[in-house]
C-alpha positions in Angstrom: 98.3 209.2 50.7 101.5 209.6 52.7 100.3 206.9 55.1 100.0 204.4 52.2 103.5 205.1 50.9 105.1 204.8 54.4 103.3 201.5 55.0 104.6 199.9 51.8 108.3 199.7 53.0 107.1 198.2 56.3 105.1 195.5 54.5 108.0 194.7 52.2 110.4 194.5 55.2 107.9 192.2 57.0 107.7 189.9 54.0 111.5 189.9 53.7 111.8 189.0 57.4 109.2 186.2 57.0 111.0 184.8 54.0 114.4 184.9 55.8 112.9 183.1 58.8 111.4 180.4 56.5 114.7 180.0 54.7 116.6 179.6 58.1 114.0 177.1 59.3 114.3 175.1 56.1 118.2 175.2 56.3 118.1 174.0 59.9 115.7 171.1 59.1 117.8 170.0 56.1 121.1 170.1 58.1 119.4 168.5 61.2 118.0 165.6 59.1 121.3 165.1 57.3 123.4 165.2 60.5 120.8 162.9 62.2 121.0 160.4 59.4 124.8 160.4 59.6 124.7 160.0 63.5 122.3 157.0 63.2 124.4 155.4 60.5 127.6 155.9 62.6 126.0 154.5 65.7 126.2 157.7 67.7 122.4 157.9 68.0 120.0 154.9 68.2 116.5 155.3 66.8 113.8 154.3 69.3 111.7 151.1 69.2 108.2 152.2 68.0 104.9 150.4 68.5 102.0 152.6 67.4 98.5 151.1 67.3 96.4 153.0 64.7 93.2 151.0 64.8 93.3 148.6 61.8 97.0 149.5 61.3 100.2 149.3 63.4 103.5 150.9 62.9 106.5 149.0 64.4 110.1 150.2 64.4 112.8 147.8 65.7 116.5 147.5 65.8 117.9 144.1 64.8 120.9 142.3 63.6 121.2 140.6 60.2 121.8 137.7 60.2 120.2 136.9 63.5 122.2 134.5 65.7 119.4 132.6 67.5 119.6 129.8 70.1 117.3 127.6 68.1 119.5 127.7 65.0 122.9 127.8 66.4 123.0 126.8 70.2 126.6 127.8 70.6 126.3 131.4 69.4 124.8 132.9 72.6 126.8 136.0 73.5 128.9 135.9 70.3 128.7 138.4 67.6 129.8 137.4 64.1 132.2 139.8 62.4 130.0 140.4 59.4 126.7 141.1 61.3 124.8 144.2 60.1 122.8 146.3 62.6 119.6 147.6 61.0 116.6 149.6 62.0 113.4 148.8 60.2 110.0 150.5 60.2 107.1 148.2 59.4 103.4 148.9 58.6 101.0 146.1 59.6 97.5 146.3 58.2 94.6 144.0 59.1 93.2 141.9 56.2 90.1 141.0 58.2 88.2 143.2 60.6 89.3 142.9 64.2 91.8 140.1 63.4 95.6 140.3 63.4 96.0 136.6 62.4 97.2 137.3 58.8 98.1 141.0 58.5 99.5 142.6 55.3 103.0 143.7 56.1 104.9 146.5 54.4 108.5 147.6 55.0 108.5 151.4 55.2 112.1 152.1 56.0 115.4 150.2 56.5 118.5 152.0 57.8 121.9 150.4 58.4 123.2 151.3 61.8 126.8 151.6 62.9 128.6 149.2 65.3 127.9 149.5 69.0 
């Protein structure tokens, strides 16, 4: 019986250590996500362009400016950046409506984050 009593404190200590490790990992994830979000919004970090093909679905993440200044609409705006332009990162989900055809996909916006000035 003495072996059972001596094993109980060890098991409790192991569970406490495991709970402490899980709590630390959760805290690091929460702080990391929060700081990452702030860094992206301030323009310190730039999220990557993403293009994942998942069979009948595609996930696309792109950085863009809103409003876009294109040569077709305003020929004189090449190289200029309006003062009120917003930099955004958008994550899109494209789904095929017809098998093996991307001619008219269903498009869903998954995420939109405002980015800081660069």
